[in-house]
N, C-alpha and C positions, 0 to 999 in steps of 0.2 A: 161605289158609294164614298164622299167625302166627309170628314167629319174637320170642322173648325171651330176653332173659339174664338171670342170677340168679345171683347172688354165692354161691358154696359154698367159704367160708373155714375150710376143716376142717384143716389143715394147721399150725396152731400161730399164734403171734403174728404171725408176718410174712407169711403168708397173709390173717389179716385186714386188717392194715395196709395190703398191697397194693390189698385191694379197695375201701377207704377212699379210698385214694390216685386211684384210676380215676374215684371218682365226683367227688373234687376235679376232675379232669382234664377230666370231663363239664362241670364247670360251665362251664368254657371252649372247648366244642363239641370237645374232643379225648379222650374218651372210648377210640374204637377205634385211637386213634394209642399212645395209654398203654397199654391192654390189651397191642398187639401187643408196644411195648417192654417188658414185663413178660415176656412170655413168651419174649422172645429173650433176657433178661439170668436167667433160672434159673439157679441154683448150688447146687441140694440143700436140703433142709428146712430153715430157720431156721438158716441156716450165713452169714448176713449180707448174702445178695443184696439183702434187701429191708428193711433198715434205713430209718429214716426219713430219714436223710443220701442214702441212695443213691436213694430213691424221689423227693427235692427234685431231686437232681441229673438223676435222668430227666425231670423236668419242665423243667428249665432246658435240658436237649438238646432236647427238644420246643419250646423256645421258647413255652413258657407264661409268665403274668407271676407270676412266683416269687412274689411279695409276695402274691398273692391265695390261690395253691394252699398256699404253707406255713403260712399264716393258717386254711386250709380245714382243712389235715390235721392240724396241732398240736391244733384245737379239738373234735378227735372227732365232728363234727357226723355223720358217716355210721357211726357205730358202732354205733347202734341197728340201720339199716337192713340192714346185711351181716348182723349177728348174728340177725334177722329173717327174712333170705332164706335163710343159712344153716339154720336151723332147720325151716322150711318145706320144703327140699328133703329134708332126712332124714328128716323125718314122711312124707314121699312114697316114703319108700324107696331114694332116689338114694343108691348104694354110693360113689361116687365122680365125678371128671371126667374128661373129658366126660359127660354124660348128657343125654338127649334124650327127652320126653315127646310121643308123636305119638298125640293123642286116648286117653290113659292108657296106649299102650303105652310100655314103657323100653325104650332103644337106650342101652349102655351101652360108652365106650369109642370109640376114632378107629374109623370104621366106613368102607368105602365108599359112594359115591353110591347105587349099588345096592340095600344094606340098608334106606335111607332109602325109595326106590323102592318097595320091595316093599311096604313097609308102608301108603305113602300112595294106594298102587295098591289095596290090599287095603281099606284104608277106605274109598275112593272105590267099590269095588264094592258094599260094603254100602249106601252108600246109593242105589243104582239101584232 
């Protein structure tokens, strides 16, 4: 089994900036910590919760090297990556997040463990 994370910044400019910021945090080995901070700090779509100033504050809160983080975010270094990953997800028919593809089967929304287990076991039985 392989788990991969792909950005899907479809909620407007703040969504895209937050995704880019998470990549900047990843440069310092803090992708998941930053990811968790973003999800804990949501306050509505494009309402200012993920302005660049707030994204930079989150980096400081997580004790990242803020000079490196800020330079990365300001550069737009990960803009194309986020745009390409979003387009790829949309081209696969992913309607929203969270969404999972398990051997091509789509599972959308927050699902219980049993929903994943059912698909994985079904796929496993096909290989026998």
